TORSE-491562 format. One record per residue: residue number from 1; x negated, y negated, z negated of N, C-alpha, C in turn; residue in three letters. Coordinates in steps of 0.05 Angstrom, whole numbers. Layout:
 pos n.east n.north   n.up ca.east ca.north  ca.up c.east c.north   c.up code
 NUM      X       Y      Z       X        Y      Z      X       Y      Z  ALA
...
This chain:
 pos n.east n.north   n.up ca.east ca.north  ca.up c.east c.north   c.up code
   1    -17      25      5       0        1     -3    -19     -24      4  MET
   2     -9     -42     17     -29      -65     22    -33     -84    -11  LYS
   3    -44     -96    -21     -35     -110    -41    -31    -139    -38  PRO
   4    -16    -152    -54       6     -177    -48    -18    -190    -58  HIS
   5    -33    -210    -39     -52     -227    -45    -40    -259    -34  PHE
   6    -40    -276    -44     -18     -301    -30    -43    -317    -40  ARG
   7    -64    -322    -18     -83     -335    -25    -96    -350     11  HIS
   8    -97    -370     14    -106     -384     30   -134    -394     44  ILE
   9   -148    -386     46    -179     -394     45   -177    -428     63  SER
  10   -193    -444     39    -190     -470     61   -216    -469     78  VAL
  11   -221    -494     92    -250     -501    105   -253    -471    124  LEU
  12   -231    -457    133    -239     -434    150   -253    -442    179  GLN
  13   -245    -461    187    -255     -465    218   -284    -477    209  LYS
  14   -288    -503    196    -316     -509    178   -335    -491    180  GLU
  15   -326    -466    163    -342     -448    159   -358    -425    176  VAL
  16   -342    -425    192    -342     -414    220   -359    -432    235  VAL
  17   -357    -454    232    -376     -474    256   -402    -476    247  ASP
  18   -406    -472    219    -429     -476    201   -447    -457    201  PHE
  19   -439    -427    221    -457     -402    219   -476    -407    235  ALA
  20   -505    -398    225    -515     -401    247   -514    -387    277  PRO
  21   -534    -384    298    -527     -373    322   -521    -339    313  PRO
  22   -496    -320    324    -506     -302    325   -515    -284    298  SER
  23   -502    -289    282    -509     -270    251   -505    -257    255  PRO
  24   -528    -228    247    -528     -208    242   -512    -193    216  GLN
  25   -521    -215    191    -522     -197    164   -498    -228    151  THR
  26   -481    -223    140    -467     -241    136   -464    -233    102  ILE
  27   -467    -249     82    -454     -241     54   -440    -267     40  LEU
  28   -415    -262     36    -384     -271     27   -386    -265     -7  ASP
  29   -392    -289    -19    -402     -283    -48   -374    -289    -69  CYS
  30   -347    -297    -48    -325     -297    -55   -306    -283    -43  THR
  31   -302    -259    -40    -277     -248    -18   -251    -263    -20  LEU
  32   -235    -261    -46    -219     -276    -42   -189    -264    -23  GLY
  33   -197    -248    -18    -181     -236     -5   -181    -232     26  GLY
  34   -206    -248     33    -227     -239     62   -217    -254     84  GLY
  35   -200    -282     74    -193     -297     94   -221    -312    115  GLY
  36   -240    -321     94    -268     -334    107   -281    -304    121  HIS
  37   -288    -286    110    -296     -258    126   -282    -252    150  SER
  38   -259    -256    150    -245     -245    170   -259    -262    200  TYR
  39   -245    -284    193    -251     -304    213   -282    -304    225  LYS
  40   -303    -293    206    -328     -299    215   -334    -267    233  LEU
  41   -321    -247    219    -319     -221    234   -304    -221    259  LEU
  42   -284    -235    260    -269     -242    287   -289    -259    309  GLU
  43   -299    -269    300    -325     -286    321   -350    -272    321  LYS
  44   -358    -258    309    -381     -244    309   -374    -216    302  TYR
  45   -361    -196    311    -353     -167    314   -373    -152    306  PRO
  46   -402    -162    319    -422     -141    316   -433    -147    283  LYS
  47   -432    -165    273    -444     -170    245   -440    -148    227  ALA
  48   -455    -148    206    -452     -124    177   -439    -152    152  SER
  49   -418    -145    144    -415     -156    132   -411    -154    100  LEU
  50   -423    -166     80    -427     -148     52   -410    -177     36  TYR
  51   -387    -163     17    -378     -185     -2   -376    -176    -30  GLY
  52   -373    -195    -43    -372     -193    -76   -346    -206    -78  ILE
  53   -332    -198   -104    -316     -217   -121   -314    -203   -141  ASP
  54   -316    -218   -168    -307     -212   -191   -280    -205   -198  ARG
  55   -265    -212   -189    -232     -205   -185   -228    -177   -169  ASP
  56   -216    -151   -182    -222     -132   -164   -193    -134   -158  SER
  57   -171    -145   -154    -150     -150   -145   -154    -162   -116  ILE
  58   -173    -183   -118    -186     -194    -91   -202    -177    -74  ALA
  59   -214    -164    -90    -236     -148    -71   -217    -122    -54  VAL
  60   -194    -107    -63    -180      -96    -57   -158    -103    -34  LYS
  61   -155    -136    -38    -137     -142    -13   -153    -158     12  ALA
  62   -181    -151      0    -201     -162     21   -211    -130     40  ALA
  63   -212    -116     23    -211      -86     34   -186     -82     59  ASP
  64   -166     -88     57    -142      -85     71   -142    -105     92  GLN
  65   -155    -121     86    -154     -145    109   -168    -144    129  ARG
  66   -193    -133    118    -214     -121    135   -211     -98    144  LEU
  67   -188     -76    152    -190      -58    153   -204     -44    182  GLN
  68   -195     -65    199    -206      -62    227   -238     -66    225  ASN
  69   -249     -73    209    -276      -85    208   -285     -59    190  PHE
  70   -279     -41    185    -290      -25    157   -318     -14    164  ARG
  71   -322      -2    184    -358        9    196   -376     -13    193  LYS
  72   -366     -36    188    -392      -54    188   -382     -70    158  GLN
  73   -372     -62    139    -370      -78    116   -372     -59     85  THR
  74   -386     -76     72    -392      -60     52   -382     -81     27  CYS
  75   -362     -74      7    -345      -92    -10   -342     -86    -40  LEU
  76   -356    -100    -60    -359      -86    -84   -352    -105   -100  ILE
  77   -331    -102   -129    -326     -120   -150   -353    -127   -161  HIS
  78   -354    -145   -164    -383     -157   -178   -382    -186   -186  ALA
  79   -397    -195   -205    -396     -223   -204   -421    -231   -190  SER
  80   -427    -266   -190    -446     -277   -181   -477    -268   -197  PHE
  81   -474    -261   -218    -506     -249   -235   -510    -229   -231  SER
  82   -486    -215   -217    -496     -186   -207   -500    -170   -190  GLU
  83   -509    -195   -169    -510     -198   -143   -538    -177   -140  LEU
  84   -557    -193   -147    -581     -172   -145   -585    -151   -153  PRO
  85   -574    -131   -172    -571     -109   -175   -547    -100   -155  ALA
  86   -526    -110   -135    -515     -104   -111   -531    -108    -97  MET
  87   -548    -130    -84    -566     -123    -62   -582     -97    -64  ILE
  88   -595     -94    -83    -611      -64    -87   -593     -47    -84  ASP
  89   -575     -48    -93    -555      -17    -88   -552     -10    -51  LYS
  90   -547     -37    -41    -538      -38    -10   -564     -31      7  TRP
  91   -586     -37    -15    -622      -32      5   -627     -53      9  GLY
  92   -627     -73    -10    -644     -100      2   -645    -115     27  ASN
  93   -617    -117     39    -617     -133     67   -621    -159     56  PRO
  94   -628    -174     76    -625     -201     80   -611    -216     98  ILE
  95   -599    -241     91    -571     -251    101   -581    -269    122  PHE
  96   -571    -269    139    -574     -297    164   -547    -317    152  ASP
  97   -522    -312    141    -508     -327    128   -493    -323    101  TYR
  98   -496    -330     82    -488     -334     53   -459    -348     49  ILE
  99   -440    -342     40    -417     -361     34   -406    -353      9  ILE
 100   -394    -382     -6    -384     -385    -27   -362    -397    -27  ALA
 101   -345    -390    -47    -318     -412    -42   -310    -406    -71  ASP
 102   -324    -427    -87    -318     -425   -117   -297    -438   -130  ILE
 103   -286    -422   -161    -262     -431   -162   -242    -415   -171  GLY
 104   -223    -423   -172    -195     -408   -177   -187    -408   -154  VAL
 105   -173    -379   -145    -157     -376   -128   -126    -385   -124  SER
 106   -119    -384   -100     -87     -395   -100    -72    -375   -115  SER
 107    -80    -340   -108     -68     -327   -125    -65    -319   -152  GLU
 108    -87    -325   -163     -97     -329   -188    -74    -350   -207  GLN
 109    -73    -372   -193     -59     -395   -203    -26    -385   -198  ILE
 110    -22    -372   -176      11     -365   -176     24    -345   -191  SER
 111     -1    -336   -204      11     -305   -219     13    -318   -240  CYS
 112     31    -316   -263      36     -324   -285     20    -305   -301  PRO
 113     28    -282   -301      14     -261   -322    -20    -267   -323  GLU
 114    -28    -279   -304     -61     -280   -304    -62    -307   -325  ARG
 115    -44    -326   -331     -54     -343   -348    -66    -371   -342  GLY
 116    -66    -367   -314     -81     -394   -308    -68    -412   -299  PHE
 117    -35    -414   -300     -23     -440   -294     -9    -456   -312  SER
 118     -8    -480   -314       7     -507   -336     31    -495   -325  PHE
 119     41    -492   -306      65     -492   -296     88    -468   -299  LEU
 120     70    -450   -301      89     -423   -303     86    -409   -329  ASN
 121    112    -400   -342     101     -387   -371     80    -365   -366  GLU
 122     66    -362   -382      51     -335   -381     29    -336   -404  GLY
 123     17    -317   -417      -2     -310   -426    -28    -328   -420  PRO
 124    -43    -342   -448     -64     -362   -443    -86    -344   -447  LEU
 125    -84    -329   -425    -109     -309   -412   -137    -320   -395  ASP
 126   -126    -325   -365    -146     -345   -347   -178    -325   -348  MET
 127   -175    -305   -355    -191     -282   -344   -202    -277   -311  ARG
 128   -221    -277   -297    -216     -269   -271   -226    -238   -268  MET
 129   -242    -232   -287    -242     -200   -283   -226    -190   -307  ASP
 130   -204    -193   -322    -194     -174   -341   -203    -148   -351  PRO
 131   -211    -131   -323    -217     -112   -335   -249    -106   -352  GLU
 132   -265    -124   -342    -289     -117   -359   -297    -144   -379  ARG
 133   -270    -170   -383    -284     -195   -392   -264    -190   -420  GLN
 134   -272    -200   -438    -254     -193   -462   -252    -220   -479  HIS
 135   -268    -247   -474    -259     -273   -475   -229    -278   -466  LEU
 136   -212    -292   -479    -189     -306   -468   -184    -333   -471  THR
 137   -165    -349   -462    -162     -378   -472   -149    -376   -497  ALA
 138   -131    -355   -507    -121     -353   -522   -138    -352   -549  GLU
 139   -162    -333   -534    -184     -330   -566   -196    -360   -572  ASN
 140   -198    -374   -552    -219     -402   -553   -201    -417   -568  ILE
 141   -171    -426   -560    -155     -446   -565   -152    -438   -596  VAL
 142   -147    -411   -610    -139     -410   -635   -156    -412   -657  ASN
 143   -182    -401   -646    -208     -395   -661   -231    -413   -662  ASN
 144   -233    -433   -641    -258     -444   -635   -248    -469   -656  ALA
 145   -281    -478   -663    -280     -498   -676   -277    -522   -669  ASN
 146   -272    -547   -687    -268     -578   -671   -286    -576   -650  GLU
 147   -318    -586   -657    -340     -583   -645   -333    -571   -623  HIS
 148   -331    -542   -620    -334     -526   -599   -310    -532   -579  GLU
 149   -283    -542   -585    -261     -547   -576   -265    -574   -552  LEU
 150   -277    -595   -573    -284     -617   -558   -303    -612   -542  VAL
 151   -326    -601   -541    -350     -601   -520   -336    -581   -504  ASN
 152   -321    -567   -497    -316     -551   -477   -295    -569   -458  ILE
 153   -276    -587   -475    -261     -608   -461   -271    -632   -443  LEU
 154   -290    -638   -459    -307     -661   -442   -330    -651   -421  ARG
 155   -341    -627   -432    -361     -619   -413   -348    -601   -387  ASN
 156   -327    -587   -391    -322     -573   -373   -295    -589   -358  PHE
 157   -282    -603   -375    -256     -612   -363   -258    -646   -352  GLY
 158   -280    -658   -368    -283     -682   -362   -262    -694   -384  GLU
 159   -251    -690   -397    -223     -699   -404   -226    -724   -424  GLU
 160   -219    -747   -422    -227     -777   -438   -215    -770   -469  ARG
 161   -189    -752   -466    -174     -751   -490   -179    -723   -505  PHE
 162   -201    -715   -508    -207     -683   -517   -207    -686   -541  ALA
 163   -218    -708   -553    -214     -712   -589   -184    -711   -600  ARG
 164   -172    -720   -581    -140     -724   -598   -128    -698   -582  ARG
 165   -131    -698   -563    -124     -659   -556   -133    -638   -587  ILE
 166   -155    -645   -583    -163     -621   -605   -152    -629   -626  VAL
 167   -150    -644   -644    -138     -659   -670   -108    -637   -676  SER
 168    -98    -647   -646     -69     -634   -641    -63    -607   -647  THR
 169    -84    -592   -636     -86     -563   -626    -95    -561   -653  ILE
 170   -105    -577   -672    -116     -557   -704    -95    -557   -723  LEU
 171    -80    -577   -715     -52     -581   -730    -34    -560   -729  VAL
 172    -35    -554   -700     -12     -542   -686    -15    -508   -694  GLU
 173    -42    -502   -694     -46     -476   -690    -48    -467   -723  ARG
 174    -43    -485   -742     -52     -478   -774    -19    -465   -775  ARG
 175      1    -481   -765      34     -472   -766     39    -443   -748  LYS
 176     28    -436   -723      36     -423   -710     12    -418   -687  LYS
 177     -4    -397   -682     -20     -386   -656     -6    -399   -632  LYS
 178    -29    -409   -613     -18     -405   -586    -17    -380   -571  PHE
 179      0    -379   -557       5     -352   -548     11    -355   -514  ARG
 180     20    -378   -506      33     -386   -476     15    -413   -462  THR
 181     16    -413   -444       4     -426   -427     27    -452   -429  THR
 182     46    -451   -424      73     -475   -427     67    -487   -452  LEU
 183     61    -474   -476      55     -481   -502     37    -507   -502  GLU
 184     13    -494   -494     -13     -513   -488     -2    -538   -475  LEU
 185      8    -529   -452      15     -553   -431     24    -575   -441  ALA
 186     50    -567   -454      68     -582   -465     57    -599   -487  GLU
 187     37    -586   -507      28     -599   -529      2    -633   -513  LEU
 188    -11    -615   -491     -30     -634   -477    -13    -652   -466  VAL
 189     14    -650   -453      27     -672   -447     31    -688   -466  LYS
 190     48    -682   -493      55     -703   -506     23    -720   -525  ASN
 191     12    -707   -521     -13     -722   -521    -29    -747   -511  VAL
 192    -29    -743   -482     -36     -764   -469    -13    -775   -458  ILE
 193    -24    -809   -473       0     -830   -466     10    -829   -439  PRO
 194     40    -841   -435      44     -839   -403     30    -856   -388  ASN
 195     19    -884   -400      10     -904   -377    -17    -894   -376  LYS
 196    -34    -873   -387     -52     -871   -384    -57    -835   -356  MET
 197    -27    -834   -356     -24     -809   -338    -34    -830   -309  ARG
 198    -40    -799   -288     -51     -808   -258    -17    -793   -247  LYS
 199    -12    -813   -221      14     -799   -214     12    -778   -198  ARG
 200     20    -763   -199      27     -730   -182      1    -718   -193  GLY
 201    -10    -723   -222     -34     -709   -227    -21    -694   -257  PHE
 202    -17    -671   -268     -10     -666   -290    -20    -663   -310  ASN
 203    -22    -682   -336     -36     -677   -349    -52    -657   -372  PRO
 204    -40    -633   -361     -58     -612   -374    -79    -599   -347  ALA
 205    -82    -611   -334     -95     -610   -306   -127    -595   -324  THR
 206   -138    -623   -333    -167     -616   -342   -173    -600   -365  LYS
 207   -153    -596   -388    -152     -584   -406   -151    -552   -393  THR
 208   -135    -547   -372    -138     -523   -368   -161    -516   -350  PHE
 209   -171    -534   -338    -194     -531   -324   -220    -520   -342  GLN
 210   -223    -538   -362    -242     -530   -381   -244    -507   -392  ALA
 211   -216    -493   -398    -212     -476   -420   -222    -454   -394  LEU
 212   -217    -453   -369    -218     -433   -344   -245    -429   -342  ARG
 213   -262    -453   -348    -292     -453   -332   -306    -434   -364  ILE
 214   -303    -453   -381    -304     -431   -415   -305    -403   -407  ALA
 215   -280    -395   -406    -273     -372   -408   -295    -353   -386  VAL
 216   -295    -356   -366    -304     -351   -340   -340    -353   -339  ASN
 217   -343    -372   -353    -376     -373   -352   -382    -395   -327  ASN
 218   -366    -406   -314    -363     -412   -280   -389    -427   -275  GLU
 219   -396    -441   -295    -415     -456   -283   -444    -443   -284  LEU
 220   -448    -432   -308    -473     -409   -309   -473    -391   -283  LEU
 221   -455    -384   -280    -447     -361   -260   -456    -377   -231  GLU
 222   -445    -397   -229    -454     -414   -201   -485    -416   -203  LEU
 223   -490    -430   -221    -522     -431   -225   -546    -414   -220  THR
 224   -533    -385   -233    -546     -361   -228   -552    -354   -200  THR
 225   -527    -360   -181    -520     -348   -156   -539    -369   -140  LEU
 226   -542    -396   -143    -560     -413   -125   -586    -404   -137  LEU
 227   -596    -400   -166    -629     -389   -164   -633    -367   -153  GLU
 228   -621    -346   -147    -615     -318   -131   -623    -327   -107  ASN
 229   -603    -347    -94    -597     -343    -65   -628    -345    -45  VAL
 230   -643    -366    -48    -667     -368    -28   -682    -345    -27  PRO
 231   -681    -320    -39    -702     -302    -39   -677    -280    -24  LYS
 232   -653    -279    -18    -636     -264      1   -627    -277     26  PHE
 233   -644    -300     31    -643     -315     60   -658    -308     81  LEU
 234   -652    -303    102    -665     -298    129   -680    -331    130  LYS
 235   -710    -330    142    -713     -355    156   -690    -367    170  ASN
 236   -684    -383    176    -667     -404    197   -639    -396    184  SER
 237   -640    -373    162    -614     -373    150   -592    -391    137  GLY
 238   -572    -393    134    -559     -414    128   -538    -403    102  ARG
 239   -533    -427     78    -515     -426     60   -488    -450     55  MET
 240   -470    -435     53    -448     -448     55   -429    -448     25  ALA
 241   -422    -473     16    -416     -475     -7   -384    -484     -7  VAL
 242   -365    -472    -19    -341     -494    -20   -335    -502    -49  ILE
 243   -333    -523    -54    -327     -526    -91   -303    -547    -91  SER
 244   -286    -544   -111    -267     -560   -119   -262    -581   -135  PHE
 245   -285    -588   -152    -287     -606   -173   -311    -617   -172  HIS
 246   -316    -643   -189    -341     -649   -189   -365    -638   -204  SER
 247   -359    -628   -225    -374     -609   -236   -394    -586   -215  LEU
 248   -374    -570   -205    -383     -548   -181   -404    -568   -164  GLU
 249   -386    -578   -156    -397     -598   -127   -429    -614   -138  ASP
 250   -431    -621   -160    -455     -639   -177   -476    -615   -170  ARG
 251   -472    -595   -183    -493     -562   -187   -503    -558   -153  ILE
 252   -484    -566   -139    -494     -552   -110   -502    -571    -96  VAL
 253   -502    -594    -99    -513     -617    -92   -536    -620   -102  LYS
 254   -543    -617   -126    -573     -623   -127   -586    -598   -129  GLN
 255   -576    -573   -130    -599     -548   -119   -603    -558    -94  LYS
 256   -588    -563    -75    -592     -567    -47   -611    -582    -46  PHE
 257   -610    -611    -54    -633     -629    -51   -661    -618    -65  ARG
 258   -655    -604    -81    -682     -586    -95   -695    -576    -82  LYS
 259   -676    -566    -66    -683     -537    -41   -704    -556    -23  TRP
 260   -695    -573    -16    -708     -592     10   -723    -613     -3  GLU
 261   -727    -617    -19    -750     -634    -29   -753    -627    -62  ASN
 262   -772    -610    -63    -775     -596    -93   -803    -616   -108  PRO
 263   -814    -634    -94    -836     -650   -103   -831    -661   -133  CYS
 264   -843    -655   -152    -844     -671   -179   -855    -691   -178  VAL
 265   -880    -703   -163    -901     -724   -169   -885    -749   -182  CYS
 266   -903    -762   -196    -887     -795   -199   -892    -809   -169  PRO
 267   -867    -819   -174    -854     -832   -157   -877    -854   -138  THR
 268   -901    -862   -165    -921     -884   -148   -949    -868   -132  ASP
 269   -943    -846   -133    -963     -831   -115   -966    -836    -85  LEU
 270   -979    -834    -76    -982     -849    -47   -977    -815    -30  PRO
 271   -980    -793    -44    -976     -767    -28   -967    -746    -48  TYR
 272   -956    -728    -40    -953     -698    -59   -970    -688    -61  CYS
 273   -973    -685    -90    -997     -669   -102   -991    -637   -118  VAL
 274   -964    -633   -117    -952     -617   -144   -948    -596   -129  CYS
 275   -949    -592   -104    -952     -570    -84   -922    -553    -78  GLY
 276   -906    -566    -87    -885     -564    -75   -870    -554    -46  GLY
 277   -858    -535    -43    -861     -531     -8   -832    -531     -6  ILE
 278   -813    -540     11    -788     -542     17   -784    -519     28  PRO
 279   -754    -510     21    -748     -492     37   -728    -488     60  LEU
 280   -724    -519     64    -709     -520     86   -694    -548     83  GLY
 281   -667    -557     96    -663     -577     93   -624    -572     97  LYS
 282   -617    -594     80    -580     -602     72   -575    -605    104  VAL
 283   -558    -588    112    -535     -600    137   -521    -619    138  LEU
 284   -511    -624    115    -486     -634    107   -491    -660     84  THR
 285   -506    -681     98    -507     -704     78   -487    -715     58  ARG
 286   -458    -712     73    -435     -721     56   -418    -687     65  ARG
 287   -404    -693     36    -384     -661     40   -368    -663     66  GLN
 288   -361    -644     75    -348     -633     87   -319    -634     75  VAL
 289   -301    -650     88    -267     -643     74   -248    -635     96  LYS
 290   -228    -626     86    -206     -610     99   -192    -631    126  ALA
 291   -187    -632    137    -176     -643    160   -142    -655    140  SER
 292   -131    -668    160    -105     -680    154    -81    -658    159  LYS
 293    -93    -649    181     -79     -623    196    -83    -595    168  GLU
 294    -98    -588    164    -102     -569    146    -96    -575    120  GLU
 295    -93    -600    106     -79     -613     78    -55    -608     82  ILE
 296    -40    -615    102     -12     -612    103     -2    -590    104  ALA
 297    -23    -568    118      -8     -544    109    -11    -533     90  LYS
 298    -42    -536     75     -44     -532     49    -52    -542     33  ASN
 299    -40    -558     16     -44     -583      0    -76    -577    -16  PRO
 300    -76    -553    -28    -102     -545    -41   -118    -554    -33  ARG
 301   -119    -553     -4    -156     -565     13   -157    -587      8  SER
 302   -145    -601     -9    -147     -633     -6   -175    -637    -29  ARG
 303   -168    -620    -50    -198     -621    -61   -225    -610    -62  SER
 304   -223    -598    -32    -245     -579    -18   -275    -603    -11  ALA
 305   -296    -589    -15    -315     -595    -16   -331    -578      0  HIS
 306   -340    -580     21    -363     -561     41   -393    -572     37  LEU
 307   -409    -557     25    -436     -569     33   -461    -544     50  ARG
 308   -477    -544     68    -484     -525     71   -522    -532     80  VAL
 309   -530    -512     76    -559     -513     75   -576    -494     90  PHE
 310   -598    -500    104    -607     -488    118   -638    -476    108  THR
 311   -650    -452    108    -669     -438    113   -692    -443    126  LYS
 312   -717    -464    115    -737     -464    143   -767    -461    126  ILE
 313   -778    -449    136    -803     -440    129   -823    -458    142  TYR
 314   -843    -471    128    -861     -497    139   -885    -484    150  ARG
């Protein structure tokens, strides 16, 4: 039976357009149902595609989506931090094109029992890999101390009302433990003043983003992926990363710039003496964003930012 996976991959055309000429090996680090992988294999039917996702439901859905290409695909349930072990398991291939679509999928958000959405009643879960992860958003909200909660909301959600929200959480959880998404969403809504709310922006957005990132250790996972990628890319190979908020995009932008210019010499020196060797160059000086047509069809694509790097030995 085909898994029901409601996810539309964003910037599909752009991801295909930025692929290197005639890639032979492709790595999709976020299968998410197989949208990007399908488009790439459709254009490059002779390519071998390897894929991972930390959500086992996504892997199963991608396997079904790519069933016509099964002879040339290898899909595994794994996180970014497990990628080196998976590549070793595959026989240590190196890749022409590596892609990653960071963040939560439409399927995860739209499924109430996953606990990602502040619009639908569900358990405060937010685990991308419930089979192997133990920490949930409920655990954090009900057990973390004030300092920990404030840091999570500020650092992972950039929530300016973090302390006010946390103070209210501490008061309310003494009366009754938080169990559902709507309980928390309603609390945040009541805490943030009406005049400070952005039009068309749910007040709970940043709090839920922060908890999700904390539960899934998303920023560390992304950093780990980027630390490992260069050794898995062929010369002239490319990496394309799609992010959906400033925290992710900042990490990608800074890492790509570091790859392009690894020099750490003082700026007043006339030439480099540190020995830093550039890995290649950034192909996207500014983020590539979705077209008006795509946003009209898929509003989620409005927040998507694509950055691409190509590896070049000098």
